[in-house]
Legacy VTK file of the C-alpha trace (Angstrom):
# vtk DataFile Version 3.0
C-alpha trace
ASCII
DATASET POLYDATA
POINTS 456 float
152.908 78.577 135.089
149.320 78.821 135.491
146.673 80.629 133.371
144.536 83.493 135.145
141.350 84.986 133.742
140.719 88.684 134.202
137.429 90.335 133.297
137.156 94.039 133.072
135.067 96.843 131.381
137.743 97.817 128.740
141.378 96.967 127.484
143.221 99.309 129.638
141.304 98.429 132.913
142.058 94.899 132.472
145.861 95.561 132.001
146.203 97.630 135.133
144.439 95.093 137.007
146.856 92.367 135.529
149.992 94.541 136.323
148.277 95.155 139.984
147.777 91.431 140.847
150.778 89.759 138.849
153.342 92.530 138.205
154.700 94.208 135.032
156.272 90.900 133.517
152.991 89.321 133.405
152.450 87.400 130.343
149.134 88.140 128.133
148.092 84.984 126.273
145.010 86.427 124.832
142.641 89.542 124.727
138.884 88.945 123.769
135.351 90.712 124.169
132.980 88.455 125.863
129.468 89.603 126.811
130.201 93.135 126.695
133.584 92.934 128.667
137.289 92.382 128.003
138.436 88.977 128.800
142.267 88.930 129.693
144.006 85.351 129.870
147.360 85.846 131.369
150.239 83.033 132.422
151.807 83.536 135.747
154.554 81.572 137.481
153.250 79.053 140.294
155.089 77.163 142.923
155.832 73.754 141.821
155.518 72.350 145.559
151.794 73.582 145.532
148.833 71.283 144.849
148.632 70.947 141.119
145.602 68.504 141.092
142.983 71.044 142.182
142.972 72.629 138.581
143.153 70.634 135.514
144.372 73.290 133.803
147.373 73.952 135.874
148.153 70.149 135.848
148.109 70.044 131.895
150.646 72.950 132.133
152.651 71.508 134.814
152.726 68.189 132.834
153.969 70.142 129.553
156.877 71.611 131.579
157.741 68.116 133.047
157.624 66.947 129.652
159.862 69.478 128.446
162.648 68.527 130.876
162.805 65.030 128.674
164.950 65.565 125.654
163.269 62.610 123.821
159.720 64.050 124.419
160.380 67.713 124.114
157.439 70.079 123.615
157.048 73.904 123.267
154.644 76.308 125.141
152.679 77.023 121.968
152.036 73.360 121.369
150.641 73.078 125.028
148.551 76.327 124.697
146.887 74.979 121.626
145.899 71.816 123.010
144.478 73.911 125.918
142.370 76.245 123.802
140.564 73.234 121.928
137.098 73.126 122.897
136.134 69.982 125.225
132.987 68.291 126.034
133.729 67.780 129.671
134.386 71.408 130.473
131.713 73.512 128.169
132.344 76.740 130.535
136.197 76.902 129.881
137.484 80.418 128.489
138.537 78.836 125.519
134.993 77.079 124.376
133.463 80.656 125.388
135.874 82.278 123.033
135.207 79.675 120.342
131.309 80.217 120.667
131.636 83.746 120.632
134.022 84.001 117.460
131.550 81.719 115.648
128.519 83.925 116.556
130.909 86.864 115.296
131.866 85.555 111.994
128.212 84.513 111.349
126.909 87.912 112.316
129.913 89.142 109.907
128.668 87.092 106.988
125.038 88.088 107.219
126.444 91.760 107.475
128.582 91.466 104.250
125.560 89.698 102.674
123.245 92.596 103.369
125.737 94.987 102.350
126.427 93.298 99.176
122.619 93.264 98.509
122.083 96.922 99.101
125.311 97.570 96.999
124.060 95.757 94.320
120.393 97.189 94.390
122.049 100.917 94.325
124.012 99.824 91.364
121.140 98.772 89.402
119.224 101.763 90.728
122.073 104.080 89.302
122.299 102.440 86.280
118.424 102.748 85.407
118.685 106.529 86.213
121.493 106.734 83.729
119.592 105.103 81.372
116.687 107.421 81.974
119.024 110.550 81.510
120.221 109.014 78.272
116.798 108.363 76.825
115.975 112.422 78.215
118.814 113.795 75.973
118.098 111.460 72.980
114.662 112.932 73.019
115.596 116.210 73.465
117.894 115.852 70.460
115.426 114.340 68.297
113.054 117.203 69.252
115.510 119.817 68.003
116.273 118.121 64.780
112.464 117.793 64.117
112.196 121.610 65.124
114.849 122.547 62.655
113.461 120.675 59.863
109.825 121.751 60.288
110.905 125.406 60.983
111.429 126.195 57.105
108.160 124.492 56.092
106.030 126.263 58.733
107.347 129.773 57.593
106.459 129.472 54.272
102.688 128.605 54.955
101.593 132.175 55.262
99.451 131.495 58.383
96.902 134.158 59.694
98.242 136.026 62.325
95.750 134.488 64.544
96.583 130.952 63.778
100.337 131.909 64.044
99.763 133.100 67.529
97.958 129.879 68.386
100.916 127.709 67.072
103.436 130.049 68.957
101.468 129.304 72.190
101.691 125.341 71.127
105.650 125.854 71.318
105.694 127.776 74.368
103.530 125.120 76.107
106.179 122.501 75.287
103.953 120.556 72.671
106.372 117.733 71.152
107.260 118.799 67.732
105.668 115.924 65.985
102.291 116.476 67.551
102.704 120.493 66.976
103.452 119.638 63.207
100.397 117.277 62.590
98.049 120.084 64.370
99.661 122.582 62.217
98.895 120.699 58.950
95.039 120.458 60.400
94.990 124.473 60.776
97.198 125.676 58.362
94.309 126.752 56.109
92.224 128.618 58.503
91.653 132.334 59.332
89.935 132.346 62.859
91.610 131.343 65.767
88.376 129.942 67.568
87.780 127.694 64.620
91.431 126.526 64.661
91.239 125.727 68.173
88.024 123.914 67.726
89.629 121.831 65.227
92.492 120.878 67.292
90.129 119.730 70.138
88.394 117.447 67.702
91.226 115.932 66.031
92.731 115.201 69.677
89.709 113.632 71.202
89.494 111.408 68.020
93.126 110.364 68.050
92.678 109.642 71.608
89.355 107.491 71.615
89.915 103.919 73.069
87.886 101.617 75.406
88.233 102.490 79.095
89.411 99.878 81.443
87.414 98.828 84.541
88.423 100.139 88.081
89.992 97.251 89.929
87.180 95.492 91.911
88.632 91.740 92.050
91.655 89.796 91.744
95.155 90.449 92.021
96.152 94.120 90.577
100.221 95.196 90.265
100.841 99.067 90.042
103.922 99.791 88.744
105.728 102.790 87.416
108.684 105.179 88.139
109.656 106.781 91.386
107.423 109.726 92.438
104.429 108.802 90.035
102.166 108.223 93.055
101.775 104.724 93.155
101.483 104.224 96.780
98.694 106.897 97.069
96.901 105.309 93.942
96.836 102.085 95.833
95.397 103.448 98.807
92.461 105.507 96.842
91.505 102.113 95.071
91.679 100.271 98.506
89.403 103.003 99.999
86.997 102.728 97.139
86.692 99.065 97.381
86.674 99.160 101.146
83.509 101.199 101.171
81.680 98.868 98.356
82.903 95.207 100.001
84.424 96.014 103.281
87.729 96.481 104.629
88.007 92.851 105.599
87.948 91.824 101.902
90.857 94.205 100.901
94.685 93.629 101.309
97.614 95.867 100.353
101.181 94.245 99.887
104.268 96.155 99.748
106.609 94.222 97.388
110.460 94.515 97.437
110.204 98.284 98.234
113.203 99.119 100.571
113.253 102.896 100.323
113.334 104.332 103.570
110.072 105.044 105.061
108.225 103.447 102.161
106.845 100.740 104.351
105.880 103.115 107.133
103.781 104.977 104.536
102.046 102.095 103.315
101.030 101.065 106.899
99.685 104.562 107.691
97.830 104.610 104.611
96.482 101.142 105.174
95.414 102.006 109.020
93.753 105.219 107.983
91.664 103.023 105.491
91.368 100.220 107.771
92.540 97.248 105.532
95.427 95.079 106.230
98.831 95.466 104.823
101.699 93.262 104.033
105.636 93.465 103.289
107.125 90.724 101.172
110.956 91.249 100.442
111.267 87.597 98.591
109.641 86.324 95.601
109.705 83.013 97.116
106.984 84.242 99.543
104.493 85.318 97.271
102.841 81.774 96.735
102.060 81.545 100.437
100.772 85.022 100.709
98.480 84.753 97.838
97.321 81.073 99.365
96.844 83.202 102.806
94.866 85.578 101.249
92.864 83.687 98.762
89.669 84.811 100.694
90.166 88.296 99.988
88.238 89.958 97.014
90.881 92.259 96.151
94.868 92.357 96.440
96.581 95.516 95.408
100.250 95.276 95.073
102.513 98.278 95.374
106.280 98.112 93.868
109.216 100.226 93.995
110.250 102.650 91.249
113.523 100.605 90.307
113.407 97.380 88.374
109.697 97.924 87.655
109.596 95.155 85.009
111.271 92.484 87.113
109.036 93.066 89.942
105.886 92.608 87.669
107.417 89.489 86.162
107.933 87.986 89.716
104.234 88.620 90.775
103.069 87.373 87.402
105.179 83.948 87.813
103.581 83.566 91.333
99.939 84.419 90.214
99.561 84.386 86.436
96.036 85.912 86.589
97.280 89.140 88.215
96.969 92.296 86.229
99.674 95.056 85.684
98.769 98.789 85.654
101.253 101.386 84.516
101.114 104.313 86.827
102.552 107.853 85.427
102.070 111.253 86.358
100.280 113.644 84.161
103.401 115.845 83.543
105.584 112.739 83.043
108.043 113.450 80.006
107.922 111.569 76.803
111.328 109.615 77.547
109.857 108.155 80.714
106.438 107.312 79.028
107.997 105.409 76.157
110.627 103.783 78.111
107.994 101.894 79.925
106.180 100.845 76.760
109.466 99.967 74.839
110.067 96.994 77.155
109.141 94.049 75.482
108.242 91.953 78.543
105.599 94.402 79.641
102.176 93.518 79.010
100.136 96.611 80.707
96.536 96.079 80.946
95.789 99.837 81.613
97.258 103.031 82.258
96.343 104.868 85.579
97.163 108.704 85.577
98.078 110.692 88.805
98.676 114.453 89.919
96.191 115.842 87.303
95.835 118.768 89.664
99.568 119.580 89.369
100.193 118.875 85.827
100.182 122.395 83.622
100.935 120.968 80.397
100.200 117.352 79.663
101.227 117.086 76.198
103.888 114.344 76.322
100.945 112.477 77.918
98.557 113.469 75.015
101.335 112.476 72.335
101.908 109.244 74.012
98.049 108.235 74.143
98.185 108.956 70.312
100.750 106.548 69.497
99.454 103.548 71.248
95.657 102.085 72.053
96.575 101.375 76.164
93.126 101.569 77.835
92.966 104.509 80.284
91.692 103.350 83.928
91.351 105.536 86.949
92.975 108.707 87.656
93.913 110.930 90.576
93.730 114.610 90.684
94.463 115.259 94.171
96.482 114.228 97.447
93.190 113.253 99.484
92.129 109.657 99.371
89.048 110.482 98.243
90.257 112.328 94.939
89.702 109.534 92.638
88.298 109.604 89.186
86.893 106.329 88.416
87.313 106.990 84.593
89.596 109.448 82.952
87.571 110.832 79.927
89.463 111.812 76.997
87.644 114.975 76.412
88.437 116.147 79.917
92.115 115.502 79.504
92.263 117.169 75.859
90.222 120.228 77.594
92.804 120.365 80.353
95.617 120.635 78.007
94.250 123.089 75.545
92.716 125.334 78.420
96.282 126.048 79.445
97.481 127.760 76.453
97.853 131.483 76.378
95.849 132.321 73.432
95.519 135.780 71.991
92.192 137.160 71.162
91.501 138.493 67.569
91.890 142.284 67.023
88.154 142.419 65.597
87.161 141.325 69.290
89.330 144.170 71.096
88.639 146.944 68.916
84.993 147.551 70.001
86.217 147.642 73.788
88.933 150.129 72.800
86.566 152.382 71.251
84.026 152.477 74.138
86.864 152.990 76.541
88.197 156.095 74.318
84.675 157.796 74.305
84.484 161.331 76.320
82.907 161.306 79.559
80.879 164.222 81.497
83.427 163.673 84.397
87.016 163.443 83.464
88.342 159.822 84.287
91.961 158.588 84.115
92.664 156.467 80.848
91.151 152.686 81.093
93.881 149.978 80.800
93.765 147.977 78.013
91.760 144.819 78.464
93.580 141.637 78.712
93.383 139.395 75.631
92.751 136.387 77.674
89.205 138.095 78.783
87.965 136.780 75.402
89.561 133.248 75.629
86.812 130.421 75.332
88.123 128.682 78.249
89.920 129.837 81.372
92.924 128.307 82.584
92.269 125.526 85.344
91.679 127.087 88.643
90.731 130.521 87.219
87.360 132.050 87.462
86.040 134.973 85.463
87.735 137.943 83.964
91.304 138.590 84.928
94.225 140.791 83.814
LINES 1 457
456 0 1 2 3 4 5 6 7 8 9 10 11 12 13 14 15 16 17 18 19 20 21 22 23 24 25 26 27 28 29 30 31 32 33 34 35 36 37 38 39 40 41 42 43 44 45 46 47 48 49 50 51 52 53 54 55 56 57 58 59 60 61 62 63 64 65 66 67 68 69 70 71 72 73 74 75 76 77 78 79 80 81 82 83 84 85 86 87 88 89 90 91 92 93 94 95 96 97 98 99 100 101 102 103 104 105 106 107 108 109 110 111 112 113 114 115 116 117 118 119 120 121 122 123 124 125 126 127 128 129 130 131 132 133 134 135 136 137 138 139 140 141 142 143 144 145 146 147 148 149 150 151 152 153 154 155 156 157 158 159 160 161 162 163 164 165 166 167 168 169 170 171 172 173 174 175 176 177 178 179 180 181 182 183 184 185 186 187 188 189 190 191 192 193 194 195 196 197 198 199 200 201 202 203 204 205 206 207 208 209 210 211 212 213 214 215 216 217 218 219 220 221 222 223 224 225 226 227 228 229 230 231 232 233 234 235 236 237 238 239 240 241 242 243 244 245 246 247 248 249 250 251 252 253 254 255 256 257 258 259 260 261 262 263 264 265 266 267 268 269 270 271 272 273 274 275 276 277 278 279 280 281 282 283 284 285 286 287 288 289 290 291 292 293 294 295 296 297 298 299 300 301 302 303 304 305 306 307 308 309 310 311 312 313 314 315 316 317 318 319 320 321 322 323 324 325 326 327 328 329 330 331 332 333 334 335 336 337 338 339 340 341 342 343 344 345 346 347 348 349 350 351 352 353 354 355 356 357 358 359 360 361 362 363 364 365 366 367 368 369 370 371 372 373 374 375 376 377 378 379 380 381 382 383 384 385 386 387 388 389 390 391 392 393 394 395 396 397 398 399 400 401 402 403 404 405 406 407 408 409 410 411 412 413 414 415 416 417 418 419 420 421 422 423 424 425 426 427 428 429 430 431 432 433 434 435 436 437 438 439 440 441 442 443 444 445 446 447 448 449 450 451 452 453 454 455
């Protein structure tokens, strides 16, 4: 018998070619894919009288057949083929050697794919676990709010509040103010009879409770920005990089995207860095951080953007590589109480400051106000828009309180409305259609954010 090798674009074509060349009883030995083509190895009968020394493979097969004729040294065909399939240094281009190399490469590729798939599966599992923990925290917060509201409702109903103050407290409830903060403010204004006086007292009390030393905007060193997904970390990094580039020059600033495997995350960082004119780097392994910091030791400022999952682990890895790095919590102004408290409850977190984003999108930042009343975390920069230039270098407590209070739908006092109603009811020489009742918001001390002048 003799081994023949057939190459074709697919298995069907290779089989048809083998049948056409050697008949329908051709014996197929192996079928492999080599270089994008199908390799078919078949065994065919040959004439024993022909020259068998020209091909070492044929000679080996023939020798095996002659040995099979001797009873003392009987060998089967599978044994002969196993010997022929072993790689030989003298013939590196034999089909068996090529198949072995292709199989080894395929096994190595499969191992890499399997490892990558397992890493992705593990990361998705951890991310899903974090989401479930956050949902549990949100539900627990809602239960606490409901229980506290039930306990304070009886106490509030027995205070005999003035109608103006009662309307103000109702607006606090409609605005979604946490029950604990609402009870604290109610205790302050319960004896007042004027809405304006009560509102001024609320402002003063909140400003005093929120007072703290501001944190400096990052200018030098390594700074890590971390927070939940969607909080605006990447945009805040770009805003800080733009501010530093205008001050020190783009060559002295670097942005690092650390272990953020979200689809499009690295492309977003690249586009922002290119727009600013600074260098951007992507790091996916904590072991690469020391070498990166050594390479960037001449830069004035290094800003590190982290993913929204496994936040504390990412911050810890950066600090292990560079202990002098500062960690800044990034939260949107409309973040929930559970999200804010979850970041502060972590015992391993040592935040240097809090950066607030989406100030322009937040309607009622009362959970953030309550969060700041309960801790002394310094406030840092704030973003109030989607443009790179929309950056507040310092978030003032008074502006944050005013932003929260100004959104409340307050009711004007009846004494302020009556003169306008009387004027509208006076007879006129020319009959006019009845004047509409003026809106109560016309007499509010501060119009809601974005509104100008009187409105109905």
